[in-house]
C-alpha positions, -999 to +999 in steps of 0.1 A: +608-699+336+586-728+344+610-745+314+644-737+332+633-751+367+618-779+351+652-786+335+669-783+364+651-807+379+652-833+346+690-829+339+696-847+372+687-880+355+718-871+330+747-890+333+776-871+359+796-875+331+773-849+317+779-823+340+797-803+321+787-813+291+751-808+274+736-806+313+754-774+318+743-763+282+706-773+284+704-749+318+722-722+308+703-718+276+670-720+295+681-697+320+693-670+297+658-667+280+639-654+308+670-637+316+675-616+285+635-607+284+640-596+317+674-575+310+656-556+277+626-549+295+647-533+325+668-512+299+633-492+295+646-485+253+622-501+229+653-505+208+671-526+233+641-547+245+638-558+210+675-566+209+677-587+239+640-602+227+662-610+198+688-631+221+662-646+235+647-661+206+683-673+200+690-690+231+654-708+228+669-722+193+696-731+208+677-749+238+656-772+209+682-780+195+700-793+226+667-806+236+668-825+207+699-840+211+692-850+247+659-868+234+683-888+207+712-897+231+694-902+263+654-913+251+649-917+293+655-883+300+617-868+298+621-839+277+595-839+255+571-814+273+602-787+279+607-790+239+574-786+229+571-757+251+603-738+232+575-739+198+553-718+218+579-692+236+595-691+203+563-683+189+557-658+215+586-642+213+584-632+178+548-623+182+565-592+207+590-582+185+569-580+160+545-559+183+570-537+197+586-529+158+549-520+150+541-551+127+523-569+147 
């Protein structure tokens, strides 16, 4: 949730013409990660939780890609810390999924 909050602040530094483009996509994918974790957890079913963790993992991969694009196109926008956080979040999601499957 911290990454999502930080990106909401930082995407304000993107050009106004990115309002419905990159800015919107960054925000949606960043919010999607904790939202899917919460939704899966709320299902009270291990299989569904694992499924939603997988969706969150897809969103973190999408977010990382969007952050790389942002760094290339708008180097003045500070997203390096968020991009580094995506690596850690992906690792945590992978460990959670493996643990819930009994492989971790």
